[in-house]
N, C-alpha and C positions, 0 to 999 in steps of 0.2 A: 046419560049425557057427556056431551063430548066437552070434557074440562079444557081439553089441549084449545079447541078453537076459541073460548072461552079466553084463556090466558093471551094467544097470540096477540092480540092487538095491544094489549097492555103492555108486554113486552116490546114491542116495535115503537109504541111510546116512550116506554123508559132508554130505549137504546137511541132513540133522535134526540132525546134530552141530556143524556151524557155525551152524544155527540157534539152538541150544541156547547154545552160545560165546556168539555174538551177543548174545543177550538176558543171558545171564551178565555180559558188560561194558556192556551197556545200563544193567543194572539198578547197576550200581555206577557209573554216571555219575549216574541218577538218585538214589542214595543221597546222594552228593557233592552232587548239587546242590539235597536235600531239607533238609540240614542247612544248607546257606548261607543258602538260603531262608527258614527256619524262624528262624537267627539275624538275618537282614534284618526279617524281620515281627516279631518281640517287639520291636527297635528303634522302629520304626514304631507299633506299638501303645503303647508306652510315650512318644511324643513326641505321640502321638494323643490319651492321656490328659491330657497337661500342657496340652497347647491347649484341650482342651474344659474342665480343672478352670480356665484362666485366664479364658477366656470367660465361664464361671457367676461367678466374685468379680472380674472387673473393673469399676470403677467410669468407667471414662474414655469408654466408649462404650457405645452403645445399639442392642440387637438385637430386631426386631420379633417379634411371636409366633409367626406363622409359622414363622420360621426358628429361632425356639427350639424350636419343638416338634419341627422336625427335628433341630438338633442331638441332643435328649433321644433320638431315635431310635437315631440314630448312636451316641451314647453306650451304650446297652442292647445293640445289634447289638457294640458294639466288647468290650463287655465278655463277652458269650457268645462269642465268638470269640478271647480272651484266656484264656477257660478250657478252650478246646477245644484250644490251641495247650498250654497247658500238660498236659493231658492225652497228647498228641500227642510231647511234649518226648521222654520216655524210648525209646519205642519206635522214633522217627526216628534218634535218636543212637545205638542200639543196633541199627540194622536190619542184615540180612547179605544177601548178593546171593542166597542160595537162597529168599529168603521174598519174598513178594508185596509189592512198593513203589510202586506205581502210585496204590493208594486214597491213601496218604499224599499223594501230590503233589496228585490231585483237592481233597483237604481244604486244603492250604498252597495251592492256587489259588483256592479258595473266599475264604479270608480275606484272600488280596493283593487280589483284585477289589473285595471291599467297603472296605478301606483305600484302595485307589486312588480310589475311588468319595468316600470322604469328604474327602480331599485335594483331590481337585477341587471338589468343592461348595466347600473352604474358600477356593481360588483364585477361583473363578467366582463366589461369592456373596457370602462373608463380607469378603475383601480388599477388593474395591469398595465394598463396604456403608461398610464402617470407613473408607475412604480419602474417602469423599464427605463423611462429617458433618464439621463444621465444627471447628475447632479450640478446645479450651476456652480460654479466658482462665486463665493464671496467677495467683492471689491468694497473698500471702506468709501464711504458718503459721509460728509460731516452733516448733521441733521441738528434742527434743534426740537427736541422731544419733552419739551415742558408744556404741560396744559396751559390754556388758555383762562385768565380770569375774567370772573363775571364783567358784563359789561358796565358801563358809568362808575367804575373804580377810582378813587383819587390815591395815587400814591405819586410824592415828589423824591425822586432820586438826586435832584440836584441842590438838594439844601442838606449840608453836614448835621443838622439839628435834629433830624427828623431818622428814625429806626431805618428807614428803609434808603437813606443817602447813608448813615453809616455802614450799612449791608454792601452798599454799590462800593464804597470807599475802601474797604476790607479787601474786598474781592481783586479790586483793581490795583492796590498796593502789595507790589513785591517785597517789600521789606516784612511785612508781619506775617510771613510762613504762610505754610499751602493749605491749612485747613481754619474754616472759619465757623464758630458756633453760634445758634441765635436760640437764644432762650426764651421760652415763655414763661413768665413770671406767676405762678399757682395756678393757672388755668388757660382752656383752650380761648378760641375765638377772638384772640388778640390780633390777628390778623398778619402774624409771621409766613404762613404758607403764600398769602395773597405776595408777599413781599419777595418771597422767595422767587415767586413765579414771574412776577413783573420783570427782575431781570432780564428775563429773555427777550425785553422788547427795547433794550437799551442798547443803542449802538455800539456805545465805547466798550461795554461788556460781549458783543457777539464779536466785536473785530480783535480783542483781546484773546479770544476762545475760537480760532479759527476751526478746531477740532469739534465742535458742537457743542450745546449745553445739553447736558444729560440727566433726566430727574427720575429718581427711585424712591415711590409713595410706599410708606411703612403706615405703622399705627399700634395701636395698644393691643392689637390682635395679631400684631404679625407674629411670621414664625421664620424658621431657617428657610423653608421652602418659600418664601415671600420674598427674601432678599435677593435667593437665588433667581427667582423668576423676573425681579426688577432688574439683575443683572443682565440674564436673556434678553429683557424688553429692550434695553437701551441696545446690545448687540447687535439685534435683529433690526432694530431701527436704523441703524447706521448703516447697514449692509449686508450684516453676517449672519444672514436667513440659516445656514448651514451651521454655522459655529454655535448659534442660538439653540437649535435642536439639541444639540449634544451638550450644552451647557447645561440644559433643564433637568437632565439625568444626573448630574454632577453634586457632590457637597459642595459647601459653600468655599471652602479653602481651593478647590481644584478650580471651582467656577471662577472666582476671582483671578486665579492664575493664568486660566485662558483668555478670559477679558484684557488681562495686563497685557499680554502679547498682541491682542487686538488693537488696545488703545496705544501703544508702547510710543507710536511714532507720530500721536497727534496731540495738540493741546487742547484739554477739554476743562469744561466745569461742570463737575459732576454736583448733582443736587440731591440731599437725602432727606426726606421731608416729613418728621414727625418719627422718632426712635423712641423707644422704649424697652425698659430693661424687663424683658418678660420673653419668657418661652425661650429661654438660652441665650437671649440678645444681650451682650454687656458690649463695655466697651473695646472689648477685642473683636466684635465684629466690626467697628469702624476702621480699626486697623487692618482688617482684610480688606475692606475696600478702598483704604487709600493705597493698596498696594497696586491697584490699579491705573495710578497715575503717573505720569512721566515728569519731569522736576521744575516744566512750566505748569502742569494743570494744578488745577483748584480744587477742593473741595468745601461746601458749606452745606452742616445738618441742624436741622432744628428739631428741638427736644423739651420737655418739660421738665426734665429729670438733670440737675446738677452733678450727678455723678457721671455724666458724660463730658463733662466741660475738660477734664484732663487729658483729653486727645486733642484740644481747639488750641490752636495760637493767637486766637482772636475771639472774645465773647462779646455778644452783642444780645442785649435785654429786652424785651418787646412786652410793654402791659397794657392796659386800660387807657382809652384816651381819656383827657378830661371830661367828662360828661356833656357840658355846655360849652366846651372849648371851642375854640374856629376851625379845628381841624374835622371834630365828631359833627358840625353844623354844615360843613363843605361835603363830608362823605354822604350824611343821609339826604342831602338836597342832588347829588350828584347821582345816586341809585333813584333817585325819583324822576330822573329826566330832566334837573334845571342845573343851568352851568353855574349859577351863583345864586344866593340866596334872594328871592325875587320879592317883590311889595305884595304880600300875603295880606288878606283881609283878617279882621281882629279875632274872627271867629278859625279861621284857618291858621294864624300863627299860634294861637292859645293852642290848637293839637298839635300844630308843628312842636313846640317845646313841651309838649307833654308825653309824644312819642319820641321825643331826644329823650327826655328825663326815663323813659321806660326802656331804652335802649343800653343805658347807664355806661355808656362808653366802649360798648364791643363792637369792634367792627363787623362781627358776624349779623349780629342785630341790627346796624344800620342797613346792611346790603339788604336782609331779607325785609324790612319796615320798609325802605325806600323803593325796592324793586314792586312791593306789592301796591303801593301809592302809583307807581308807573302805570300797574296794570288798570288799575280803577281808573286814572285821567286817560287812556287810550279810548274809552268807550264813551267820554264825555268830551262836550262841544268845548273850543278854545275858553269862551266866558266861564264856564263852570269847570275848567280843567284842575284849578286851586283848591277845588270841593274835595278832590279826592282825598286831601290831608285829613278833613274833620271825619269824612266817611271812612276813613281806616279805622281813624281813633274810636270812634265811634263802634266797631267791628270789635277792637279789643276790649272795649270796656262792656261790651256784650255778652263776653265770657266770664265773667266777674266770677258768677256762681255756678259755672260749668261744671257737669258732675266728674269732667276728667279735668278740671282746673290745677294741673300739677305746678310745683315751686320747686325749683333747683337752686341750692344754696350757691350764691357767687354768680349768677347769673341773671336775677330780678327778674323782669317779666318776660324773659324772651320767650318762654310756652307760651304765653298769651299772644306774643306775636307771632308766631309761629301758626299758632290757632286760627287766629285773625287771616292771614297769609291764605291758609286753605280755604277758607270761607270764601275769599274775592275769587279763587278758582272758580269753586262751585257756582258762583253769582255769573261768573262771565262764561263756563261752560258748563251747562245744567246737565248734562248727560255723564260728568265725568268722575262722579263719586270719588272726588280727588281725596275727601276726610277718610274714607273707609280706605283707601288705596295707600295713603301714608301710614297711614297705623299698621298697613300690613308688611309696613318695611319694617318690624320689629325683629323679622328672623334674620336678618342681616348680623354680622359682626362686626364690630366697629373697624373702619377704613376697608370695607370689604367693596369689591367692585364687582357687581353680578351682572351677567348680558339681559339682554331682552327675551334670552331663550328660556332663561328661567323665569323672568318677569310676568311673561305671557301666560305663564302655570299660575306663579302667585297671584295674580289679579284675574285669573277667569278671562281668558282674551281669548280668540279667535287666531290672531297673527301677531307676529312680531311688530308689523308696523304700528298697531292698536297700541302696543307697549311702548314704542316710541315715541308715540304721540303723547303719553302722560309725562316720558320721562323730559320731554321738551317744555310742558307746563311748568313742573316741577323745578326745572333750570330757572326760567322766567321769574320766579320769584325767589331766586338763590335757594331754595330749600334744599334742591339736589345739586350734585355735580354730573355733567355730563360727558362722557368719553366716547370714542371710537378707535377701534384697533381689530384688525382683522377683516374688515367689512361687518361687523357687530356693534352694536351699540352699548354702551355700558352705564350702569348710574352708581353712584359714589354718594354717600354721606358724609357731613363732617358727625364727628363721634357724640357731639354734643345734640347735634338734632337728631341722631339716633335712638340717644336717650329719651328724647323726647315722645318719639313715636311709641318706643317701649311703654312709658308712664302712661300714654294716651291709651294704647290697647288694654295695659291691665287696669286702667282706672273704668275702662267700658265691660270688663271679664272677656275679652275677645280673644287674649294671645294665645290661650289654648287653643281655640278653634281656629286662629290663624295655621297655628303649626300643623294642625292635623289636617284641616283643607289643603295645604302645600303638599303634605304628604301622599294624600288620596290623589292628586294629581299626576303625583308620579308611578303611582301604583295603586289603581281602584279596585284592584282585589282585596286590598287591607281594609276598604269599606264595608267588604262581606263577610269579613272575617278571618280570612287566609294571613296567617303570621309567617308563613315561609316564603316571602319574595327573595328572589336572588339578585341581593343588589350588585354584587359584583360583576353581574352578566348585562348590567344598562350600561348605557353609554354616558360618560361624565361629561356635562355642560358646563365642566369648570366650578360648579357649585355642589352638586347633589354628592359628590362622594369625599368630599370635604366635613359637609354638614348633615350628611344621613343620622347618624347617632343624635346629634343634639337635637335634631327635628323630631326623633322618634321618641326620644326621653321627654321633650316638651309636649309633645301630641298624645302623652301617656299609653303609647303604643310599647307597653314595657314588654309583652310576650315577643313581638317581633323584635326588637332590641335585642333582648339576650337570647333570641335563636340567631339573630346576626353573627353577636358576638362570640357563640358557639361553634362558628362555623371557620375552620382553617383556611376554605378558600378566599373569605375576607380579610381577615388577619395577613394571611401571605401577599395577598394584593396591595393592602395599604402600607404594608412593612418595606415591600419591594419600591414602590411607586413614591410615597411620601414620607418613608422613614420613621424611626423609633419614635418621635414626636407626635407623628399622628396615630400611630398604634395606640399609644400613653394615654391620648387624648380621646380615643373612643372606649378604651378600657374604664377610663376614669366613670365616663356617663354609667354603665354598667354596674360598676363598683359602687356608685351613690344610690342608685335601687335596690344591689343587693343588701345595702346595708339600712334600708327603710323596711322594717319588719312587715309594713301594710299590703307588701307587695308579694312575700311567700318564696324570694329568690334567695335568702340569708344562705343557702349551702352553695349558691353560685361565686360568693365572692372570694372566697380560698382559690378557686380554679380561676377565675379572670386576675387576680393578682399576680398568680403562678404564670399565668401567660406571659403577660406583661414583664416579669421578671426574667423569665426565658427570653422574649425578645430583646432585652437589653442586654441580656449578656450574649445573645448572637449578634448584637448590632455591628459590630467591626469586622466581622467575617460574611455578613449578609451586603454590607455596602460596597465590598471588595466584588464579591460576587454573588449576585443575586440568584443564581440559580440553586444556591444552598438552605435558602430558607426553610425547605420541607424538613430536609435531614436537621438543620439546626434545632427548630421546632419540637420536632419528633425526638431527637435525642436527649434533650434538656428537660423534656417532660416525662419521659418514660419512668423514673420513680417515681413521681407525684400521681401517675396514673393508677400505680399500684393502691393507692390509698383514696383516691377521689375519683367518682362516678363519670363526674363531667369532666374531668380530664382524661379518662379513660376512653371516654367516646372519641372526644378531640383528637387523640391521638392515633386511636381507629380508622378514624375520618381521613388522616394525613394519610393514612397507609391504601385507601382506597384511591383519595382523588389526585395525589401529588402524581405530578407528569413524569412519564418516564421518559428515560432511566433516571433513576432516582436512588439514593441510597439509605437504608434503612439499617440503623444500628442498634447495637444493644443495650444493656444497662452500663454505664460508665464509659462507652465510646465518648461522650461528652458531659461535663461537668453539670450537675441538676444545680437549679437555683435553691440557693441556702443561705449560707453564712456569706459567698462571694456573691456579687449584685451583679457586677459587671467584667467585660474582660476588654483590656485596650491593647493593642495590637501596637508596636515602636518600629522605626526602622533600624534603631542600633539594636545590637546583640546585649550590652551589657546595660543596665540602668543604674544611673550614678544616685540619683536622690527623686525625691517626690515632696512637693508640698502641694496643702491642699487648701483651696481660699473661695469661700461662699460655694457656686458651683462650677467654679474652675479648678482642675487640678494640672499644675505644672511637673513635667518630669524631665530629668536630664538624662541625656543618655550618650552613648559613645558605643563605635564598634571597635573591635579588638583586632590585635594585632596587625596586619598591613594595611587595614582599610582606616586611614588616620582622617576621619570625620567625627565631629560633635554635633551636637544639637541640643535643643529644648523645645518639648511637645507640648500644645496645650489641647487638654480634655473638656469640652463643657458636658455637663452631666445633660442638660435638659435635652439639647440637640441630638446628644452622643458624637458630635463631630469632633474628631481630633486633628489639628493644625502641627504640623514639624516644621520648625524652623532651626537648620543646619549654622554653626556658626562659621562667622568667617575670619582666616587666620591668614597669615602669611607661611610660604613654605618654611623659610627658615625656622619660627617659632615651634612647628608642629613637634618638634623634637620632645621638648621640655612641656609644650601646653598638655601632650597626650600621658605625661606622666602625673595623672590624676591620681592622688593617692588618698586625696579626700571623697570617703564614699557620699558625700552632698553636695549641695549647691543650696544658695540662699539668696532668695529675694530681698533685695534692698527696700529700703522706706518707701522710695517712689515709686514704687511698683514697676518700674520701667526697666530695672538693672538687676543684675544677678551677680555674684562671686563665686570663683571657683579656686580652690588652693591645689597646690602643685607640688612634685615631688623635690625641687629644689629653693623651695623655701619662699617662693613668691605667690602672690596672691592677686588674680585679675577680676577685673569690673567690666563686666558686657552689656550691650544695650540688648535688652530682651526682644525689642520687636525688629532692629537690622541684624543682630548676630554680632557686630561689630566689637573689638575692642576698646573699651573706654580708658582704663587706666591700668597700673601696674605697680605693687607694692612687694619689697624684699622684706623678709621679718629678719628682726635682727636676734643674732643669737641663735638662729635656727641650723643646725648640722646635718646638712641631707647625706651625708656619705657615714653617718654611724648608725643607722636604723631608723633616724626619724620620718615620720610621715603623719599627714593632716589627715585629720577623719572626722569632724563634724563643725558645720556654723550654728551659732545663735539664733534665734529666729528672725531678726532683724538684721542679718547679716555683719553685725560691727564686730562679733567673734567668732574667732575659730580656735579649735583643740586640737592636739597634735600628741601622738603617741612616739615612743624612743623603744628601744633592746632593754630599757631597762622596767618595761611593762609599766610607765606611769603615766600620766596625763599632764599637759600643758596649756593654759589657757592664753591665746595672744589678740592683740586689737590687730583689727584689720585696715584701718586708716593708718596707724603708726608702723606698725610690725613689732611692738612691744609686747614682752611676757608680762603676763598678767597674774596674782597672785604665786601661792606654791604649788608644784606640783603634786599630783592626786594619787596615792600608790596604797595598791593592795589586790591587783589582779594579779593572778599567779601564771598567767600566758599572756603572750602578745593584747593588746587593746586594738580593738579592730574597727571601732564605732562609738561615737557619742552624739547625744541631743542635750539640747537645752530646753528647759521649761521656760515658757513665756511669760509667766505671771509671776514668779518668785526665783531666786536664786537657787536654782537647782540643777545638778548636772548627771544626766545617766548616760552610762557604758556598757559595751558589750565584749568580749574576750574571745580568744581562742579557748579558754578554759571552761567553755560553754556555758558561762555563768552571764547575769547584767548586776551591776550595781548603779548605786543611787548615793549621789554626794551634795552635799555644800560647796558651791563652786568657790566659795570665799575661804573658808577654813580649810577644805578637803577633807572633811571628818563625813565616813558613811553614815549616812542618813536610816538605810534598813539594812537586814541581814541580805546575803547574795540571794538573787534570784534565780534558783535551780529549776529546770524541768526540761530543757534542750538536750539534746544526745550529740550534738554534733556542735562547731563552732558556730558562735553570733554573730552574724554578720551587721545586722543596721538595727537600730533603736528609733523609739518617736516619743514625744510625751505629747497628751491631749491639752488642750488650749487650758481647760482647768487645771493642770496639775495631778489630775486623780488617774489618770490611766498611762501605764506604761507599754509601749507596743514592741515587740522585738522579732526577728525575722533571723532565721538559720539556715547552715548548712544540710541541716536535716528534713528542708525541705516545707517545716512548717512555722507559723506563725502565731505567737501567743499573746497574749492580754494580760497584764498583771496589776495590783493593787497597788499605788506609788506609795500607799503611807504602809500597809502592812508587807507588801511582796507577797503576795499570795497571788495566784492563778485567778481570773475572775471569769476563764470563759476554758469550755477544750480545746486543744489544738486547732487552728486553723489549717484545714486540709487541702489540698486541690493542685497547687504548683507541682512539676515534674521535676524543677531545678533547682540549686539552693536561691533562698531569698537573699536579695541583695540591698533590697531598700524598702520603709516603709514609711507611712504618713498616718496622721490622725485628723478626720476632720476638724472644722471649728467648734460645731454642736458634739462631736464627739461620738456619733451615731455610725461614721463610717471609717474604714478602714484601708488604706490604698497600699497595695505593694507588688513590687517589681521582683523578677525571679531571671535566672540565666537562662529558663525555659522561653526566652523573648515574649513574655505576656506579662500584663499589671493586671490585676484580681481587686476589686472592689467588695470588700469584706461588710456584713452587720454587725458593729461592734458590742450588741446586747447579745445575740443569742448564741454566734459559735456554735450550729448546730450540725449534726452530721450530715454527710452531703449525699452521700451514696449507701444503698444497702450492701450487704455483704453479695459478692459476684460469684457464679458459680463456674467452676473451670479448671485447669491446670493450677496447683500451686508452687510450681517450680518452671524452670525453661522446656521449652517446647523442642524436642530433638527431632522429629519424624512426623511426615504426614502422609497419606495415599487418598486417592479418590477411587471411589466405587467405578465400574465400566459405565454406568448408567447416569453418573456424575450426579446422583440424590444424595449421596453419604461421602463423607469425609471423616477420615481415622486418623486420630494423631496420639503420639505415642511421647512421654515426657519422662524429665529427669526425677520428676515425683512416682517414678515407679508401676504408674497407670496407662490404660488405653481407655481413649474417649472415643465416641460415635456421635457426629454431629449432622443435622439436616444442612446441604450444602446450602439452599437457598434462604432460609430463615438465620442461621447458625445456631439453634438452638439445639442441646443436648437429648438423644435419642433414647439412649440408656443410662446407667450408673454406670461408674466408673469401672472399667473392666481391671480387678485387683488379682494379683498374682507373682508378677515379678518381685524380687529382691533386689533387684537393681535398676539402675535407668533403662527406660526402655529404649533402644536405639533406631529401631526399622521397625517398620510395619507394611504389611501389604492386604489386599483384598481380592478374596477370589472371583472370577469372573462371572460368576452369578449372583455375586454378593451377599452370598449365604455365610461365606466364612471369611473373618480374620485372624490373618498371622503377625506375631510379633518375635520380634527378638532382644537381646537384653544383653546388659552388663552382667547377668547373673549367671552368664553361659550357656541360656536354656533358649529355646523357640515354643512357642505356646499357640493353641489354637482355638479360636473363640467362637461362639456363634454370634453373627452380627445380629442378629433380632433381640436375642434376650439376653446376650452380654454373659452368658455360660461356659465355662470351658470345656471343650468338645473332648479333649485328649489329657492325658498327664501330660505333664511338661515333657519335651523332647532335649533328652539329655544327651551328650556325647562330646558338644565341642568343650573346649581347655581354657579358652579365654572370650574375650565381649564378643556377642552376636554382632556384626555390622550390617548385613543384609539379608532379606528373605526374599522369594519370590514361589507364587504357585502357578501350576501348568493350567492350560484353559480348561480341562476338565474338571479342574480342582482335586485329583486325586494324589498327586504329589506336591511336595514343600520342598523347596532348596534354599539353603543359608550359606551363608559365605562367613567368617570368622577373622580375629584378631589372632587365633592361631595358625593362620596361613594353608587354612583348609576350607572345602567346598562340599558338604553333606546335603544327601537326599533322602527324603522322610516320605512315609506313606503317611497322607494327611486324616486316613480312617481311622487308624489305629496307634498311629505316631512311634512306629516301628523305622529303623533305618533300612533303607532298600538297596546300598549299596555301602561296600567301605568307605573311608573319606578319601576324597578326592584330592591326593595330594600332587603337589608340581610347583605352586605359586611358594615362592620365598619372599613375600610379606605380606602385609595384612590384605584378606581380599574386602573390597568396597563395596563392590555392585555384581548382582548375579540376576540373569533372566533365562528365561526355559522357552523354548520353541512353541508354536501352538500345537503340534502333534506330539508334544511331550519327550522328545526322542534327543533334543538337544540342549546342553546347558553352556551357558557361556558367563564366563567371570572376570572380572577388572580386579589386579592386585596395587598395592603403592610399588610392586616391583619391578612397575611400569612393563605389566605385561598383560596380554586378553587371552584367555584361554577357550576352547572350546572342548566338551566332554559329552561324551556315549551316557546317557541316564540310564541307559538299562543297566551296563557293567561296569560304568566308573572311569572308561579308557580316556586319557587324553589323544582329541584328534587334531587338532589344529591349536598354534600359538603365534600370536602377532606379539612383535616388541612397539608398545605403546602405552602411554598413560591416559588412563580413563576413570573419569567420576561416575560416569553413569553407562549402562551398554544394552544393545538389543539386537534380537536374532530373528531373521523372519521363520515363516511358517515351516520350512522345510531345513533350516538349519544351511541354507548355501550362502545365506549375504549376514554380515554383523555392522552395525551403527556403532561408533564408539563417540562419548563425548568427552572432549579433554577437561581436566580440570582446570584451565586458564581460558575456556574457550573454545569454539570451534569443531566441527564434527566430522569424521570420516564413515565411507563407505566402502566395506573389504568384501572381496571375492574370497570366499573359502578355500574354492579348489586351487586357486594360484596363489593365496596369498598375499596379494596386492592390492594397494589401495586404489580403487574403481573411481573413486571422486570425494570430493572435499564440499564442505558448505556452504565455500564461497562462489561454486559453479551455480549458471544460472539455472541450470536444470535439478539443482538439488530438489527444491521445495514438490514438483510433481512425481521425482522418482521415488523420493523417501515414502510419499504417500501413497506411490502403488503396492507399496512392499507391506505383508500383512505381518508389522513386528510387533513382539512382544518384548515390553522393555521392563528394566529394572526399575525399581522405586527409588526416587529422589531420596536424597539422606539429608538430615541438617540443613534444610533450607534456610534458617535465619543465623544459620552461621558461616555457611559458606556460598551461597548462592544468592540470595535475596538482599537486596537494599531496603531496609527498613525505614519507612516514612510516615508524615502525617496526612498526607493527599490521597485520596481515591481519584482515579480517574478513569473515565470510559474509554478504552482501546489503549492502554500502557500510557507511558511517560508524556507523548505529545496528545493524548486526548483530552476530552471537555473536563475541567476540574468538575467532579461532584461533589466531593465532600473534603472536610478540613477536620481531622479527628483531632483529639486532644491528647493522644494517648499514640505512642509509634507502633504500626500495624505493618504487614507486609502480605502479599496477595498469596493464598493457597493454590498452590499447584496448577495456577492457569486458568481459577475458576473465578467467578463473581464474590467470591466470598474473601476476604481479607479478617487479618487477626491479630492480635497482640501476641508477644513471646508467648506467654502461658495460655493463651486461647482463653481466657477471662473475658476479653473486651472484643465484640467482632462486630462486624458491618457488612452488609451485601447488597450489590446493586441490584436493583430490581427491574424489571424490563417489562 
């Protein structure tokens, strides 16, 4: 029987069935792909339409006729495709596997091809054209940038008994000062913002400020970035388009300074709305904003925080209106479209009174309720119009038992009013889904302004126009405010309304889903489980980058959030673009999840915390030079990478993804996060004193020697911003003002003044904000020429201490100049500093006797034994606010923490400064210590831990005397005063072998053979040694013969001969294999031999000596062949011994002809570089680069002194023989440029 024939039909059927099933599943894949592609294309086409609209309407650039014609064709094609996509939308979304779907895909592919063509044209043609056009010059244009108030609002500026009338009077009154504060008593929604904006419509106000009315919106989620953006916006609106672009990249102080230059010639009214004491924002921010004003300008700011009132010259308080008062009634009627209270039916009158009662005197509630009534009345006939009151009232009552019936303390029935207003919109626009879209706004932050580019994703809309229509509807009922800027429409909610949206979403258990759907709209891949979306590559729409970590956390995309925070690309981008605050806010979300044991990321907490601390310490440098962000993060995390796997991966990824060139450092090149929390850079060289106050650190500084400048800097911790304020002084006063013997300054009780004490016995009070001198007092009985000097102030600035040549201490009253109490006697050397305890009568002193003492300031008795531990003079002391801790700083570069009761040390010494510690301070809560040193840095320490900052570093343990580089540039050899030779990888800076040990004196010179296999070293022990470059073993016994220090060595090209020069004035030639001398000593020099070189053929030796001669020798028999009278620290000879190059000790080089003995050329000649390059020169090795040739510094630049700054180290380094490697004096700290 033919079984094959029987089986064949079955196989055929099975194959056909398999093909059908495959097509079925393939169609399913195509359907899903089509849906995703359709959504993507709809967004692309909306973006393209917006770009084309901006290109058509913008006046900032010009486009030629040919390009304009091409853009018009694109617009036609894209509009046609848009219609096609609209027609195919329903078939694609409802497609089934049994239908034909490839035709749909073909249509989508055609549309995508045209979209791709447009965007390629945009990148290839439009972008280069626009970037090549010259920047237009900014010209000032007086503008009113104040947003409009909602319609039908009642504000009466003509009556002095209304809040808005008082506000207007205060602004126009020139005798009341420049700054007006508007305070909302206890809550929001009382109308302060509307009153502020309403000023823009007052003719008298506009006439008084012809430079414009300029509005800056803040809020309780505002950051320093928000303020900078507000400044940039008002500059942009007044014609400073190019300046605004640069301001957006500046810190706040610099942005205000630039804006001050822009506004200085114009009389403006600045309106700063809703400032809160959050995210590093404090009254100092108002000081900075005030600097933008000239003497005729004014500023009004609104707040709910009374702590801001000290900045204002005039204070106006806003509160709730009388619930049933005349103003409340008029406001509600006006919003509803009635000019006055009309004749209502009994039912509608009762409804009006009930609504009025529910509004509870809140202008915000009046606006929403009245606007909703107006919306209802629009749909009714004239006879039924007033029935809108009862209709809306019934709507409010119908939600009494609603599942998301939220209550808010102090705001009465406002949530019910908002809910009823949304129902009004739903009834008037059946397809609007306004309740759902209002709840979706819970993803916003307070006072955040978001564009329709974000909203159309949030509301799952096809285009921006649909989102704009929803914004318009919300605006109609006063639930939201509509803004327009840069061609885009924005929405903004009052923070109380946002709270209601959030509570409604939570009441329906929708909040989590809303966040998740918004995340998916930005990256659909997350829906399918992909947790590695590279957010730093996405375009920022003004919302997503600032909020992505918050969105991921609330959407419970824990894996994606932790993955994102593990990427240095994201941290670096946020750090550079948005500053330290943005980085810390992002990391805070990750740390919160890591602390939750349910998620399984507990081992990430320490890593994230360390990344934040590394960023905080790097903030001052990155703010100055953003390119250093990679070097800074890498260098500070290296130590922790040895302990933490997550940090190790983070560091390794920096090495892979850092943009080239960048600088890779070794351990110790930067200080690791430990006890030190932050580094603050100051303009002055010497730090006089530090005061820590809440979130602020105030530092006084001065330049030394000839630069007669003093100043005060304020550092705000939350933002990382440091503002510098030089003191203003007359030229004739500078001589004695700079004799500031006091190592401290004190802030007076009013917080806006501080005092300094000077060597002639005078005490000066300064205005902290203006830097001007306010008062001068002379101490009675102070003897300035008898060794007396001031050394410290009390906390409130009312007392100052001085010391004298008798090593005692006296206390003076700063107001009267009189001495207080008896002298304090006990130190055995000069007293250098004192500190007063703020909460008890205790004084602490430090002295040149290296001790700290604690005294009773009244009786003069010592309260504890001497505090001993410093190994050099004590220059500064401080006492914690609770009086339990004493902190001291010393010339030994350390800070120490002591128990004020027992005198015992509480922590190990705080190590990190590279200069004497000049001043210290303790935060009010005692958790942070701030120190300033002569290394021109201020460091912030953790007062509790005092932990070690770095692990032991492997390298030379004494000064480095010499280096040599192998011919292939891969190895660097160093010799040190520690008697060892070390071999390093020239790229990474890592040690390749163990130390080459054998010399019994300092290693003075090293050389490497041409093949890189041999290392030769000369030493102060009068010997030469030969080493295996791979293993580090000695290849020969020591080459003995010199009778004094060997200063220089060289190896010929084939590695068979070694030449050495010595302090014994001789040159010797050795066999590199056996170590035997090949010739008698080459005698002729009458001074130390500094340098030697061997020609490539090995027949000629050239030596240079401190006898100011250069000699050439026959390498075979040792005969002297040639002598030049010149001083050289380095020599070279060509391959045949016919040319010699000498490098002078004071710079400059010469080329000598051996046959004639004449100088053929100097290094100043134009033909010098090509001439020398053409010669096959053998050079002597460079000797003692750290002592003689190179200037050590902290900066690493690409291409020399004028090159781009790549890294700022925290130790002194120098370039190693022209390579990309930089090293410290002992070669224990290194960094290399990675290209």
